ZAMARLO-848250 format. One record per atom (N, C-alpha, C): residue in three letters; x, y, z. Coordinates in steps of 0.05 Angstrom, whole numbers, plus 5000, padded with zeros to 4 digits. Atoms other than C-alpha are relative to their C-alpha. Example, Ala and Ser with C-alpha at 12.3 -4.5 7.8 and 13.67 -1.06 7.14 Angstrom:
residues 2
ala501849765000ala524649105156ala501850245000ser498449764999ser527349795143ser498550225014
This chain:
residues 479
met499849754984met389871607415met497550174997ile502449835000ile384272097432ile500750254984arg499749755015arg383672657381arg498750235015arg501049774987arg382673347408arg500150244981asp500049755015asp380674007375asp501750215014ser498449794988ser385174597386ser498350195016arg501449814984arg383075067441arg501650275001leu498349765001leu387975627421leu498450265000pro501549755000pro382776167405pro498850065027asn501149954973asn379176087472asn502150085020asn497849934982asn385776107509asn500950294996leu499249725005leu387576767475leu498050195012ile502149824989ile380877077494ile500250015031gln499750014971gln381776847566gln502450165009asn497649864993asn388877127568asn499550314998val500649715002val386377807543val498350105023lys501849924978lys380977827596lys501550025026arg498550004975arg386177697650arg502050235001ile498149785000ile390478307630ile499250205022pro500749824979pro390678757691pro499050274989asn501249755009asn386779407687asn502150214995ala497949805004ala393179817695ala501349974973val498850045026val396079497634val498150084977arg501949925021arg389679617595arg500050304996glu500049715002glu390180357611glu502550104985ile497449915012ile397480397588ile500049934970val499950095028val396679997523val497750114985pro502249905016pro392580367471pro498649774986trp501450225011trp387179887450trp499650024970arg500249975029arg387180187381arg502249844986ile497950165012ile393779817369ile500249725012ala500050274987ala391879187408ala500449784979pro499550225020pro391678777343pro503049964994val497150035005val399178927335val501249825022tyr499050174978tyr400678637404tyr499049724998leu501250265002leu395878067393leu501449844978gly498550145021gly399377907327gly502749915009gly497450084989gly406077907362gly499849775019phe500450224981phe403377447416phe499749734985ile500450245016ile401276947363ile502549934985ala497650055017ala407677017323ala502149855015val497850134985val412176777379val499749705000pro500250305002pro409376067385pro500049914971ala499950085028ala408476057309ala502849984990phe497150005008phe415876217301phe501449765012leu498650224986leu417975687352leu499049734991leu501150265006leu413275127333leu499549964970gly500650035029gly412175267259gly497050044996glu502849945005glu405675487228glu498549744994pro501550245005pro400474937230pro499249994970ser500650045029ser399474647160ser497449864996val502550145002val392674337174val498050135018asp502249904983asp385974567200asp499849825024phe500150154975phe385574367273phe497749805001ala502450174999ala378674077261ala500449734986glu499650245016glu381573557214glu501949805014gly498250194987gly386473237263gly501650155022ile498449874979ile391473377318ile501950204987ser498149805010ser396373957312ser502649864994glu497350115007glu403273847282glu501749985025ser498450014975ser406374017350ser499349765017glu500950234985glu402173487384glu501049744988phe498950245014phe404272977331phe503049975007val497150014994val411573157344val500549905029phe499650084972phe410973087420phe499349705004asn500750294998asn407372417414asn502149824989ser497950175013ser412572137367ser502650015016phe497649974984phe418272417408phe499949845026ser500450164975ser415372087470ser500649704994phe499450285007phe415571407436phe503049954997leu497150045006leu422771507413leu501750025024ile498249964977ile425871777476ile499549795022trp500650214980trp422271287523trp501049734989gly499050255011gly423970727475gly503049965003val497150014996val431370897480val500649925029leu499650074972leu430770847556leu499449705005val500650294997val427470157551val502249844987met497850155012met432969937503met502449995019trp497849994981trp437970147557trp499749805022met500450214980met434769637603met501549754992cys498450245008cys438369107561cys502850015013ala497449974986ala444869387591ala499649935029gly500650074972gly441669327660gly499949705004phe500150294997phe439968597649phe502749874996thr497350115004thr446968467623thr501750035025met498549954975met450068777685met499049825023leu501250164979leu445268427732leu500849704997glu499450285005glu446467747700glu502949945001ser497150055000ser453967797689ser501250025027gly499049984972gly454968007761gly498949785017ser501250224984ser450467447787ser501349734995val498850265007val453966877751val502950005009arg497250014994arg460966627765arg501650124977thr498549865020thr466466987729thr500649844975lys499450175023lys467666397683lys497850004979asn502249995019asn460966527649asn499150284993ala500849725004ala460767287646ala500050084970ser499949935029ser462767347572ser497649884986met502450125013met457166867552met497550165006ile502449834993ile452067307589ile500050244981cys499949765017cys454467907549cys499249924971met500650095028met454067517483met497049944997lys502850075001lys447067257499lys498250255000asn501749774998asn444267937517asn500150184975ile500049845024ile446768317457ile498949844976gly501150175021gly444867727413gly496950005001leu502950014998leu437767687440leu498750264992tyr501149745008tyr436668427430tyr500050024969ser499949995029ser438868367358ser497949824987ile502050195010ile434567757345ile497250105004ala502749894994ala428568077378ala499250224980gly500649785019gly429168697334gly499449904972leu500450115027leu429668297270leu497449844998ala502450165000ala424167807288ala497550175001phe502349834998phe419368357308phe499650174975phe500249855025phe420868747244phe498849824978phe500950175023phe419868167196phe497349865005val502450164995val414167797231val498350105023gly501449974975gly412367977302gly498150235002tyr501849774997tyr409468677297tyr497449964985asn502450045015asn404568487243asn498249805013leu501750194985leu402167887283leu498750125024met501049884976met401168327343met498150234996tyr501449755002tyr398168967316tyr498550044974val501149945026val396168937243val497749814993asp502450165007asp389068707225asp499549785019val500350214979val388268337291val497049925001gly502650104994gly382167897298gly499749945029asp500350084972asp380467537362asp502649905012phe497750144990phe387067167367phe502750084988ile497449955013ile392367387318ile499650214978gly500149795020gly394167937269gly500849894973ser499450055028ser396867947198ser502649834998leu497750155007leu401867457169leu501850134980arg498449865020arg404767987124arg502950025010phe497150004995phe412368037119phe501050285001met498749744995met416068647146met498050225006tyr501749774992tyr413469317170tyr501450264991thr498749765011thr414670007139thr498450255007ser501449754996ser412770737144ser497550014982ser502649985015ser405770927120ser500450154974ala499849865026ala404571177049ala499950305003pro499949714997pro402871887072pro502750105011glu497449924989glu409371917112glu502150004978val498150015022val413371697051val499650234981ala500649775018ala409872217008ala500950265012leu499149754987leu411272767059leu503050024999leu497050005002leu418672577060leu500950064972glu499249945027glu418772626985glu499250274990gly500649735007gly416273336987gly497150074995asp502949955005asp408673266981asp498850115025ala501149874976ala406073777031ala497149935004asp502950074997asp398873567017asp499649745016ala500350254985ala400372907053ala499950055030leu499849944972leu401073257120leu497449945015pro502450064986pro393673217140pro499649705005ala500250284997ala393672467129ala502049895020val498050084980val400072397170val499150075028leu500949914973leu397072787228leu497749835010glu502250184991glu391072327228glu501049755014gln498950244986gln395771767252gln500650065029asp499449914973asp397172167316asp503049985007tyr497150034994tyr404571947316tyr501349864976ser498650135022ser409971707269ser499849695001thr500450295001thr408970987247thr502449855011met497750154992met416070757259met500950085029ser499549954971ser416571117327ser498449815017asp501650204986asp410970657350asp501349734998trp498750265004trp414470057320trp502549975019phe497650014984phe420970227356phe499349965030phe500850024972phe417570317423phe499049725007gln501050274995gln413969647417gln502249794998met497850195004met420269287394met501749975025val498250024977val424369447456val498649855023phe501450154980phe418969137499phe500449694996val499750295005val419568457465val502949915007ala497350074992ala427068477477ala500249965031thr500050034971thr425668557552thr499049725007thr501050264995thr421567917551thr502149784996ala497950195004ala427367527522ala502250015020ser497949974980ser432167807573ser499449855025ile500850154976ile428167487629ile500849714998val499350285004val429366797600val503049965002ser497150024999ser436766927593ser501149975028gly498950014972gly437967047667gly499449745014ala500850244986ala434066447692ala501749764991leu498750245011leu437765957647leu503150034997ala497249955003ala444766227655ala501849775009glu497850184992glu451065807662glu499849714991arg500050285009arg448765167629arg498649954973val501450035025val444665287565val501750094977arg498449945024arg447865277497arg499150274987met500649735011met448265957463met498149984976trp501650015024trp445265747396trp497249895005ser502650104993ser439565357428ser498350235012phe501449774988phe437865977469phe499250204978phe500749825022phe438066407406phe497649904984leu502250115015leu433365937370leu497450035015phe502449964984phe428465967427phe499250295000thr500549715000thr429066727429thr498650084974leu501249945026leu427266747355leu497149945000val502850075000val420766377365val498450165020leu501349844979leu419166747429leu499250284990thr500449725009thr419867437397thr498550024974ala501449995025ala417067267329ala497149905002val502750134999val410866857351val498850015027ile501350034974ile409666727425ile499250265012tyr500749734989tyr410067437451tyr498050154983pro502049865016pro406367737391pro497249895002val502750114997val400567257400val498850105026val501049894975val399867467473val499350294997gly500549725004gly400368187452gly497650054982ala502349975017ala395068097398ala497449965016trp502450054983trp390167827450trp499450255017thr500349794980thr391268447493thr500350284987trp499549735012trp394569087466trp499150024971gly500849995028gly392868887395gly497050014996gly502949985002gly385368897410gly498649734997gly501250275002gly384068137412gly498049945022trp502350084983trp379367737455trp500350085029leu499649914972leu382467917523leu499450305002ala500549715000ala382268657506ala497050054998gln502949975003gln374968577485gln498549935026met501250064974met373468277554met500550235020gly499449784982gly376468897587gly502549955017phe497550064986phe383168597609phe501850255000gln498349764998gln387869147635gln502849925008asp497250044994asp395369137633asp501550234988phe499149745010phe398069847626phe502649974985ala497350015013ala405369687610ala501149725000gly499150275006gly405968927613gly500849835024ser499450194978ser406068587682ser499649714991thr500550275011thr403067987647thr501049974971ile499450025029ile404068137573ile503049974995val497150015003val411568247580val501349825021his498450134979his413967997648his499049725006ser500950274995ser409467397661ser500649824976thr499450155024thr410467177589thr502949915001gly497350084997gly417967187600gly500449815023gly499750184977gly417166857668gly499049724994trp501050275008trp412966277640trp502049864982ala498150125018ala417966167584ala502649915015ala497650074984ala423766177634ala499549755018leu500750234983leu420165687681leu500149744984ala499950245017ala419265187624ala502949934993gly497250055007gly426565267605gly501649875022val498450114977val429465137674val499149725007met500950274994met425064537683met501149794980ile498850185020ile427564217618ile503049985003ala497050004999ala434864427626ala501049885026gly499050104975gly435364227699gly501850205014ala498449824984ala439564547754ala502949984991arg497150005005arg446864727747arg501449785016leu498450194985leu452064227769leu500650105028gly499349934973gly452764237844gly498250215013lys501749814988lys447164737856lys498649885024phe501450144977phe443564237901phe501749775009arg498450224989arg447363777947arg498449745000arg501350265000arg445763037953arg497749995020asn502150004980asn441563178015asn497750194992gly502149825009gly437263667975gly500350295006glu499649724993glu439964308005glu501250154976ala499049835021ala441364887958ala502850105008arg497349904995arg448765057953arg500050304994pro499849715005pro449965807961pro501750064975thr498549915024thr452066127895thr500050305000pro500049714998pro453766847913pro500950124974pro499249875025pro454567347857pro502950054999ser497149965003ser461467437829ser500750305003asn499449714999asn460868197828asn497550155009val502349864989val455868537874val499850294989leu500049735011leu457869217846leu498650014973ile501350015026ile455769017776ile497049945002val502850064996val449268717801val498550255008thr501349764991thr447569357837thr499750214978leu500149835023leu449269767776leu497849924981gly502150105018gly444669327735gly497250075011ile502549934988ile438969447784ile499450294995phe500449725005phe439870197779phe499350064971ile500649955028ile439970177703ile497249904993leu502750095005leu433669757702leu497950195012trp501849814987trp430270227751trp499750254983phe499949765017phe432270817707phe498449944974gly501350075025gly429870467644gly497049965003trp502850064995trp423270287676trp498350264998phe501649755004phe421171027675phe499250024971gly500850005027gly421170957600gly498049784994phe501850235003phe417770277604phe497150075007asn502749934991asn411870537644asn499150274991gly500849735008gly411971277628gly499350014970gly500650005029gly412271157553gly497449864993ser502550145005ser406270697558ser497550175003gln502249805002gln401971317567gln499250034971leu500450005029leu402771307491leu499450274987lys500549735011lys401872057482lys501150215019leu498849794984leu404872707506leu499350274987gly500749755015gly401073247468gly498350195015thr501849834985thr396573537522thr500850025029ala499449974971ala396773767594ala499249755016ser500950244986ser392773167617ser501849774995asp498050225006asp397772697583asp502450035019val497749954984val403473027621val499449945029ile500750064972ile399772977688ile499849705004ala500250294998ala398072247676ala502849875000met497350125001met405272087657met501650065025ser498649934975ser407872447718ser499149815023asn501050194980asn403372017762asn501249724997val498950275006val405871387728val502949995009leu497250004992leu413171577740leu500350005030val499949994971val411971737813val499249735012asn500950264990asn408171087825asn502149784994thr497950195007thr413570697789thr502350015020asn497849964981asn418970987835asn499349915028leu500950084974leu414970877898leu499949705003ala500250294999ala413570147882ala502749875001ala497350125000ala420869997868ala501350045027ala498849954974ala423170327932ala498849835022ala501350184980ala417969947974ala500849714996gly499350275005gly419769297940gly502849935011ile497350064991ile427169347956ile500250005031val499849984971val426269558029val498649765013val501550224988val421069028045val501449734995ser498650255006ser424868468009ser502449965018leu497650024983leu431168628048leu499249945029ala500950044973ala427368658113ala498949725005phe501250264997phe423668008102phe501849774993ser498350225009ser429467608073ser501049835024arg499150154977arg431867408143arg497849815010phe502250174990phe424967138163phe499349784980ile500850205020ile423666778097ile502349814993leu497850155009leu430566548077leu501949925022gly498350064978gly433866518145gly502650164999arg497549845003arg439167028123arg499350274989met500349745013met439767758104met501449984973asp499050065027asp440567688029asp499950264983leu499949755015leu442968297991leu498849974972val501050045027val441467997922val497049985000val502950014998val434367827943val498850275005gly501049734996gly433568527969gly500150174975leu499949865026leu435968817903leu497949904981asn502050115018asn431368357866asn497250105008gly502649884992gly425668657907gly499350254985ala500649765017ala426469297867ala498849914974ile501150105025ile425168897803ile497149915005ala502750104994ala419168567836ala498050235004gly501849774996gly416269237858gly499450134973leu500449885026leu417269517788leu498149834983val501850185016val413968907755val497250025011ala502650004988ala408168927804ala498450254993ile501449755005ile406469657791ile499550044970thr500149955029thr407169597715thr497349964988ala502650055011ala400169337703ala498150235005gly501949794994gly396669927736gly501350235015pro498749794985pro401170517753pro498750274998thr501349755006thr395971047738thr498450125023met501649904978met392771137807met501050275010thr499349744989thr392571827837thr500350005030asp499450044972asp392571567909asp502649845001his497450125005his399971437908his500949805022tyr499250194980tyr400371047973tyr499449714991trp500650275010trp397370457936trp502549894985ala497650105013ala403770417895ala502049895020val498250104979val407770327959val499049725009ile501150254990ile403069767982ile500449784979ile499750195022ile403169417914ile502949914996gly497250075003gly410669457908gly501149845024ala499150144976ala411769217980ala499149714999ile501050275002ile407368607970ile501449854978gly498450125021gly410968467905gly502749915010gly497450074989gly417568467942gly499849765019ile500450234982ile414967987995ile499549744984leu500650245016leu412167507943leu502549914985cys497550085014cys418767527905cys501949855018thr498350144981thr422667337967thr499049725007ala501250264994ala417766777984ala500349824976gly499650165024gly418166547911gly502849894997thr497250095000thr425666497916thr500449765018lys499850234982lys425066037976lys498549764989leu501550225011leu419765617942leu501549864977leu498450125021leu424165507881leu502249825011glu497950164987glu429765257927glu498849745010lys501350244990lys424864767959lys499449814977leu500850175023leu422664517891leu502449924983lys497650065015lys429964467867lys499950104971ile500049875025ile428764937810ile502150225001asp497649835000asp435165317793asp499650244982asp500349745014asp433766037772asp502350185009val497549874992val440466387772val499650285011val500349724992val438167107778val497350065014gly502549954988gly431367007810gly498050134981ala501849885020ala427767197746ala497149915002ile502750114999ile421766747757ile498450135023pro501649864980pro419667027825pro499750304995ala500249715005ala421267737804ala498250084977his501649935023his417767727737his497449854998leu502550165002leu412667157738leu498350045025val501649984975val410367167811val499150295004ala500849724997ala410567927817ala498250104977gly501749925022gly407467997748gly497249915004ile502850094995ile401467577767ile498850175022trp501149834979trp400667967831trp499350284990gly500549735011gly401168637794gly497650014982thr502350015018thr395968427743thr497449985017ile502350024982ile391068247799ile499750265016ala500149764984ala392868877838ala498750234984val501449805015val389869287781val497250045011cys502849984990cys383169137813cys499950175025ile500149864975ile385169507877ile499650304995ala500149715003ala386270217852ala500050104971ala499949925028ala386370217776ala497549914984gly502650065013gly379269977760gly499849744986gly500150255014gly380569267738gly497849825012asp501950204992asp375468697742asp501449745007ile498450234990ile377968107783ile499749764983val500450245016val374867567740val501550034973thr498649955026thr377467877675thr503049985004gln497250004995gln384367977705gln501049715004leu499350284995leu384667247729leu499949844974val500250135026val382367007661val502550064983gly497649925015gly388067397629gly502549865010val497750134988val393267127677val500149704992leu500150295006leu390966407667leu500349944970ala499950045029ala390166467592ala502950034989val497249965008val397266737582val501749775010gly498450234990gly400166197627gly499449744985ala500850255014ala396165647592ala501049994972phe498849995027phe398965877525phe503049995001val497149965002val406066087539val501549765012phe498550224987phe408265537587phe500149754984pro499950255016pro406164927546pro501650034974val498649965026val408665217480val503050025005ser497249974994ser415265417512ser501249735009trp499050264991trp415964737546trp500549814976leu499750175023leu414864377480leu502350094983leu497849895016leu419764827444leu502749935013trp497550074986trp425164727498trp500549704998lys499750295001lys423863977497lys500949914972ala499150075027ala424563947421ala502950074996leu497249925002leu431064327425leu501849805015ala498450184984ala433563857480ala500349734986leu499950265014leu431963237437leu501450024973ser498749965026ser435063537374ser503049955002pro497150044999pro442263417355pro501550235013leu498749774987leu443864117379leu500049985030gly500250014971gly441363997450gly499850285012ile500149734987ile440464547501ile502050025023arg498249994977arg445464357555arg502949964991val497250035007val452964447549val501149745013glu498750244989glu457563847563glu501050065029arg499249974972arg459663727635arg502750145002asp497349874997asp466963927623asp499850304993val500349715006val464664587591val498750145023glu501349874977glu460064737650glu501950035023glu498149984978glu465664587699glu502150214995leu498049805007leu470765007661leu498850284997gly501349755005gly465765547644gly499450044970gln500849965028gln462165747580gln501850204986asp498249815014asp466966317567asp502349864986ala497750145012ala472965877555ala499049754984gly500850255013gly469165237536gly498350034976glu501849975023glu464065517487glu500750244983leu499349765015leu466166227467leu502950024993gly497149985004gly473666157473gly501150275007ile499049744990ile474366827507ile499150045028glu500649974971glu474666977581glu499550295007ala500649734992ala471667587614ala502350115018tyr497949914982tyr477367607665tyr502549824994pro497850185008pro483467297630pro502349985020glu497850014981glu488167457687glu499449805023phe500750194980phe484366977732phe500949724992val499350285005val486466237738val497449845002leu502550164999leu480665777719leu500549755016met499850244983met479565247771met497349854999pro502550155001pro474264717756pro499149945028glu501150044973glu469664627815glu499449715005asn500650274991asn468363997855asn497149985008tyr502850034995tyr461163767856tyr499449735013asp500450274990asp462063107893asp498049985023asp501950024977asp457763287953asp497250074992
């Protein structure tokens, strides 16, 4: 973060100069120091007296706002896990809804533990060109611990950090959970729970942190000038590549494609829940992109964050409208789910570069992301790749587009951006493919038995049904 000296004295002088002449005549200037002292005392009472010389670091209030920004935006990103759960559980058939709930709360827990014990250090601590530290676990800094134990002299060293150590860890952790959620939706209804959890462990402990070390951690892509403000490639394309490898190894669901190659329609079991999930994700994305400003201590930070939030909202709105409009031309039908997925595509597309001040570019970028997502859905059907929730077109395709779109209005270099896209794909996809393949060949396997898939994972694997009052009817896949 950029350190700034306090400008409080200059502001006071300017405020005094702006006092109207009438007020100057009324207030005896012999007692002006009393009024001036009262003026200073009000913010000192509200914010607390600064315990450090401003020249030595940021103010304590700026430290508080920066840390609070990480925490409150991180909570919103965490809430996106609920959005993914709703989106996925409403998209699958009712016989698999409980498994979706179990997978999503499980992946969030695994991601948090993996990032605490291994992932964060690999991504951010002592990063070279390719990878960070192999140290185990992550903790508060020594000055922070000393301050909590009552050592007031530790405050200057704490303020030098710009924000609380663990507030930063929390904000970064919820991002890695988002990456794992992308994989969950694509592979729904046929992948074993424990195989998925094992893949999630490696993804969040190693694969994602390595990509993050190359970029946000200051590695070789960052040194080239690669730009990805909040993770179109780092988060969403990484999840998309991992999901693509998984669906290729696992194969399509039973009966998804007829013998003549046509895709069998699999409408969502609960459109209301899917729509709720989209709204929750849209809401959480304000934390995803807004929090990636990484600071909230100055007026310029607030202005920049406001622009990010507006651009995020515009891109999502454009994505959903355009996807819905183009679904009839691309898919041959007006598809509500594809239209809703357009919101995700617009959000993913703007995530790499939401900082532009010409806001119409956000509409264009989001709209193109929606079109590409709809076209990607059709392409997957042609290739007989079964992505239950459309995660691959929404996160991978739109993520690639968003990373390239940085060159339009956010100052990115096209060659550098393409190198970043290709490098992440060349790393994540093969590693994920090999990991899925190893799990498939292991005694555990990755695919549930045929009778479990027909009956549903809720009853067949978990032993608990999301809708117990319904009568389970195994489906016929003979055609």
